[in-house]
C-alpha positions as CSV (number, residue, x, y, z in Angstrom):
1,M,182.3,192.7,159.7
2,V,182.1,190.7,156.5
3,V,178.9,190.4,154.4
4,F,178.9,187.6,151.8
5,A,176.5,188.0,148.9
6,P,176.3,185.6,145.9
7,L,175.6,187.8,142.9
8,A,176.4,191.3,141.8
9,W,173.0,192.8,142.4
10,E,172.7,191.2,145.9
11,A,176.2,192.5,146.8
12,W,175.4,196.0,145.5
13,A,172.2,196.1,147.5
14,I,174.4,196.1,150.6
15,A,177.5,197.8,149.3
16,S,175.5,200.8,148.1
17,L,174.8,201.6,151.8
18,L,178.4,202.0,152.7
19,Q,180.0,205.4,153.2
20,G,183.5,206.0,151.9
21,R,183.3,203.0,149.6
22,E,186.4,201.5,148.2
23,R,186.1,198.8,145.5
24,R,188.8,196.4,144.5
25,V,189.4,193.0,143.0
26,Q,191.8,190.9,145.0
27,K,192.8,187.4,143.8
28,G,189.6,187.3,141.7
29,L,187.3,188.4,144.5
30,H,185.1,191.5,144.1
31,L,185.3,193.4,147.4
32,V,183.7,196.7,148.6
33,Q,184.9,198.2,151.9
34,G,183.4,201.1,153.8
35,W,181.5,202.2,156.9
36,L,177.9,201.7,157.9
37,A,176.4,203.1,161.1
38,G,179.9,203.6,162.5
39,R,181.0,200.1,161.8
40,E,183.6,199.0,159.2
41,V,182.1,196.6,156.7
42,M,183.4,194.6,153.9
43,V,181.0,193.2,151.2
44,C,182.3,190.2,149.2
45,R,180.7,188.8,146.1
46,V,181.2,185.0,146.5
47,G,179.4,183.6,143.4
48,M,176.8,180.9,143.3
49,G,176.9,177.4,144.9
50,N,179.7,175.7,146.7
51,R,182.4,177.9,145.2
52,A,181.2,180.4,147.8
53,A,183.2,178.4,150.3
54,T,186.5,179.1,148.5
55,A,185.8,182.8,148.3
56,A,184.7,183.0,151.9
57,G,187.8,181.1,153.0
58,Q,190.1,183.5,151.2
59,V,188.5,186.5,152.8
60,L,188.4,185.1,156.3
61,R,192.0,184.0,156.1
62,A,193.1,187.5,155.1
63,Y,190.9,189.5,157.5
64,L,189.8,189.0,161.1
65,P,186.1,190.1,161.2
66,Q,184.0,190.1,164.4
67,A,181.2,188.3,162.6
68,A,180.1,187.1,159.2
69,L,176.7,187.5,157.5
70,A,175.3,185.9,154.4
71,M,172.8,188.2,152.6
72,G,170.9,187.6,149.4
73,L,167.7,186.3,147.9
74,G,166.0,183.0,148.3
75,G,163.0,180.9,147.3
76,A,160.1,180.0,149.7
77,T,159.2,176.4,150.1
78,V,156.1,176.9,152.2
79,E,152.9,179.0,152.1
80,G,153.0,182.3,153.9
81,L,156.4,183.6,152.8
82,G,155.7,186.2,150.1
83,R,158.0,188.1,147.9
84,G,160.1,190.5,149.9
85,H,159.7,188.6,153.2
86,I,162.8,188.5,155.3
87,F,164.0,185.1,156.4
88,L,166.6,184.4,159.1
89,A,168.0,180.9,159.1
90,T,168.2,179.2,162.5
91,A,169.9,176.2,160.9
92,I,171.1,175.3,157.4
93,A,170.8,171.9,155.9
94,L,172.2,170.4,152.7
95,W,169.7,169.0,150.2
96,D,171.3,165.6,150.0
97,G,170.9,165.2,153.8
98,E,174.3,163.5,154.2
99,R,175.6,166.1,156.6
100,E,174.2,167.4,159.8
101,P,172.6,170.9,159.5
102,L,174.8,173.8,160.7
103,P,173.5,176.1,163.4
104,T,173.6,179.9,163.1
105,T,174.3,182.2,166.0
106,P,171.2,182.7,168.2
107,W,172.1,186.2,169.5
108,L,172.6,187.4,166.0
109,A,169.3,186.0,164.9
110,E,167.6,187.7,167.9
111,M,169.2,191.0,167.1
112,A,168.2,190.7,163.4
113,Q,164.6,190.0,164.4
114,Q,164.6,193.2,166.5
115,A,166.0,195.1,163.5
116,A,163.3,193.8,161.2
117,Q,160.6,194.7,163.6
118,R,161.9,198.3,164.0
119,A,162.1,198.6,160.2
120,G,158.6,197.3,159.8
121,L,159.7,194.4,157.7
122,P,157.9,191.0,157.6
123,C,160.3,188.5,159.1
124,T,160.4,184.8,159.8
125,T,162.9,182.5,161.4
126,G,163.4,178.8,160.7
127,P,165.5,176.2,159.0
128,S,166.9,176.8,155.5
129,C,168.3,174.4,152.9
130,T,171.3,174.9,150.6
131,V,170.5,173.2,147.2
132,R,172.8,172.4,144.3
133,A,170.8,174.1,141.5
134,V,168.1,176.8,141.2
135,M,164.7,175.3,142.1
136,A,162.5,176.8,139.5
137,R,159.4,174.6,140.0
138,P,157.0,174.7,143.0
139,A,157.1,170.9,143.2
140,D,160.8,170.9,143.8
141,K,160.6,173.5,146.6
142,E,157.7,171.6,148.2
143,E,159.9,168.5,148.2
144,V,162.6,170.3,150.2
145,A,160.0,171.3,152.8
146,R,158.6,167.8,153.0
147,R,162.0,166.0,153.3
148,L,164.0,168.5,155.4
149,G,161.5,170.8,157.0
150,A,163.2,173.8,155.5
151,A,161.1,176.9,154.7
152,L,163.6,178.5,152.2
153,V,166.1,177.4,149.6
154,Q,169.3,179.1,148.5
155,M,172.6,177.8,147.1
156,E,175.4,179.2,149.3
157,D,174.6,179.5,153.0
158,Y,175.7,176.0,154.2
159,W,179.2,176.6,152.6
160,L,179.5,180.1,154.1
161,A,178.4,178.9,157.5
162,Q,180.9,176.1,157.4
163,E,183.8,178.5,156.8
164,A,182.6,180.9,159.5
165,I,182.0,178.2,162.1
166,A,185.4,176.6,161.4
167,R,187.0,179.9,162.5
168,G,184.8,180.4,165.5
169,L,182.9,183.4,164.1
170,P,179.4,184.4,164.8
171,F,177.3,183.7,161.7
172,L,173.8,184.5,160.4
173,A,172.2,184.0,157.0
174,I,169.6,186.6,156.0
175,R,167.6,186.2,152.9
176,A,164.8,188.1,151.3
177,V,162.3,186.0,149.4
178,A,162.4,186.6,145.7
179,D,160.1,183.8,144.6
180,A,157.1,182.5,146.6
181,L,156.3,178.8,146.7
182,H,154.0,178.8,143.6
183,D,156.2,181.0,141.5
184,H,157.7,179.3,138.4
185,L,161.1,180.7,137.7
186,P,162.2,181.1,134.0
187,V,165.9,180.6,134.8
188,T,168.6,178.2,133.9
189,D,170.3,176.0,136.5
190,Q,173.0,178.7,136.6
191,G,170.5,181.2,137.8
192,R,170.3,183.2,134.5
193,W,167.0,184.4,133.2
194,R,165.7,182.6,130.2
195,L,164.7,185.8,128.3
196,S,163.2,183.8,125.5
197,S,160.7,182.2,127.9
198,L,159.6,185.7,129.1
199,A,158.8,187.0,125.6
200,G,155.1,187.3,125.0
201,R,154.3,186.5,128.7
202,P,154.4,189.9,130.4
203,G,151.6,188.8,132.8
204,A,153.9,186.1,134.2
205,A,157.2,187.9,133.9
206,L,156.3,191.2,135.5
207,P,155.3,189.9,139.0
208,L,158.5,187.9,139.2
209,M,160.7,190.9,138.3
210,V,158.8,193.1,140.7
211,G,159.3,190.4,143.3
212,V,163.1,190.4,142.8
213,A,163.2,194.2,143.0
214,R,161.1,194.3,146.2
215,A,163.3,191.6,147.8
216,L,166.5,193.6,147.0
217,L,165.0,196.8,148.4
218,R,163.9,195.0,151.6
219,L,167.3,193.2,151.9
220,R,168.9,196.7,151.8
221,R,166.5,198.0,154.4
222,M,167.2,195.0,156.6
223,A,171.0,195.5,156.4
224,L,170.7,199.2,157.4
225,A,168.3,198.4,160.3
226,L,170.6,195.7,161.6
227,F,173.8,197.7,161.6
228,Q,172.0,200.6,163.2
229,I,171.2,198.6,166.3
230,W,174.3,196.4,166.3
231,R,175.8,196.0,169.7
């Protein structure tokens, strides 16, 4: 089993669950391999955006996993998805709309729903959209929902799904909502916090940071619950 995660804190939320962890860097890829609920798991940090496809391709060429998961944080584009909400993508579109959306694997989504329910985690399924830059403004996220009907945005899942589907692997994208629809994100297009914009605004910064922490903890719980019931 391979789990792809964009950034270090997302990868560590999953990798920290593994028993007998072994870390290594292979051809520039940060990998952690170990065991979770009796199943061998490799967690790969793929980076942000479409470069995730290159990393995923390298891993999937070198190993023969039974399935591939994308796990990380995302932004809600609709009301009702609060910080920490688990979102399972049933299909993944590209923001430009020039390619057909890619489907995820239905039986994996069904199993993940069961896992979320058992863990007591709020969980929603629906279409997701891979965008080219961090969507920091509510208006930008609303535009995604209006144009493509996607309830969540992220920057990697289309590219990861493409690599898995090309190899005939079951695939599912699991995201925890870090920012709700009306949250304004003080980040650059590269996803880095603009610390200067947080100075003097603890009332605005604290809820966002708490939201990220909650999302990571719930993503971790989701991973554990899923592997515990994996068939």
